C-alpha positions as CSV (number, residue, x, y, z in Angstrom):
1,X,0.1,-0.2,-0.1
2,X,1.3,3.7,-0.9
3,X,1.7,6.0,1.2
4,X,-0.4,9.1,0.9
5,X,1.2,12.6,0.7
6,X,0.0,15.1,3.1
7,X,-1.3,18.1,1.5
8,X,-2.7,21.1,2.9
9,X,-6.3,22.6,2.5
10,X,-6.8,23.8,-0.9
11,X,-7.9,27.3,-1.3
12,X,-10.4,29.0,-3.7
13,X,-10.0,32.8,-4.9
14,X,-12.7,33.5,-2.3
15,X,-10.5,32.6,0.5
16,X,-8.2,35.4,-0.4
17,X,-10.7,38.2,-0.6
18,X,-10.1,41.2,1.6
19,X,-13.2,42.8,2.3
20,X,-13.3,46.6,1.8
21,X,-10.1,46.5,-0.3
22,X,-10.6,46.1,-4.2
23,X,-7.0,45.5,-4.3
24,X,-5.1,43.3,-1.9
25,X,-5.2,40.0,-0.7
26,X,-5.3,38.3,2.9
27,X,-3.3,35.1,3.1
28,X,-5.3,32.8,5.1
29,X,-2.5,31.0,7.0
30,X,1.4,31.0,6.8
31,X,1.9,27.7,4.4
32,X,4.1,28.4,1.3
33,X,0.9,27.1,-0.9
34,X,-1.1,29.9,0.8
35,X,1.5,32.4,0.1
36,X,2.2,31.6,-3.2
37,X,-1.4,31.5,-4.3
38,X,-2.3,34.6,-2.8
39,X,0.8,36.3,-4.6
40,X,-0.4,35.1,-8.0
41,X,-3.7,36.4,-7.3
42,X,-2.7,39.7,-6.2
43,X,-0.5,40.0,-9.3
44,X,-3.5,39.3,-11.4
45,X,-5.6,42.1,-9.6
46,X,-3.0,44.6,-10.0
47,X,-2.9,43.5,-14.0
48,X,-6.5,43.7,-14.7
49,X,-6.8,47.1,-12.8
50,X,-3.9,48.4,-14.9
51,X,-2.3,50.4,-12.0
52,X,1.0,48.9,-13.1
53,X,0.5,49.9,-16.4
54,X,-0.2,53.2,-15.6
55,X,2.6,53.5,-13.4
56,X,5.1,52.5,-16.3
57,X,3.5,55.0,-18.7
58,X,4.4,57.8,-16.2
59,X,7.8,56.7,-15.4
60,X,8.7,59.6,-18.2
61,X,7.3,62.3,-19.5
62,X,6.0,62.1,-23.0
63,X,4.7,65.3,-25.1
64,X,1.3,65.1,-26.4
65,X,2.3,65.2,-29.8
66,X,4.4,62.3,-29.5
67,X,1.7,60.6,-27.8
68,X,-0.8,61.1,-30.5
69,X,2.0,60.5,-33.4
70,X,2.5,57.1,-31.5
71,X,-1.1,56.4,-31.4
72,X,-1.6,57.0,-35.1
73,X,1.3,55.0,-36.2
74,X,0.1,52.0,-34.2
75,X,-3.4,52.4,-35.8
76,X,-1.9,52.5,-39.5
77,X,0.4,49.2,-38.4
78,X,-2.7,47.4,-37.3
79,X,-4.9,48.6,-40.2
80,X,-2.0,47.4,-42.6
81,X,-1.9,43.9,-40.9
82,X,-5.4,43.6,-41.1
83,X,-5.4,44.3,-44.9
84,X,-2.7,41.9,-45.4
85,X,-4.5,39.3,-43.4
86,X,-7.6,40.2,-45.7
87,X,-5.5,39.7,-49.0
88,X,-3.9,36.5,-47.7
89,X,-7.6,35.1,-47.0
90,X,-9.4,36.3,-50.2
91,X,-6.5,36.2,-52.6
92,X,-7.5,36.9,-56.1
93,X,-11.4,36.3,-55.6
94,X,-13.7,39.4,-56.1
95,X,-17.2,40.3,-55.5
96,X,-19.8,41.2,-58.1
97,X,-23.0,42.9,-57.3
98,X,-26.3,41.6,-59.4
99,X,-29.0,44.2,-59.7
100,X,-32.1,43.0,-61.6
101,X,-30.0,40.0,-63.1
102,X,-27.5,42.3,-64.3
103,X,-23.8,42.7,-62.9
104,X,-23.1,46.2,-61.5
């Protein structure tokens, strides 16, 4: 007969909720498992709230014109990539509109 490993309590994310604090966790006990799981939940909360990204963005000042230019260049890049995907998907196919049985 095999020995069963001793495992601690399995925690759900509800066990780490800190009432009254939208960002923050409480650690139910001092085990390594609870600490690591609490840290993972805390990191996810910070990432989803956008606070870490905001902090990184504020580390240096970006002029408004530079921010607009970056935003425009990103949009152009996204649009070019989307167009490239559409061309690759449709290839040489084209559409013809029929109105009253006559092609337009």
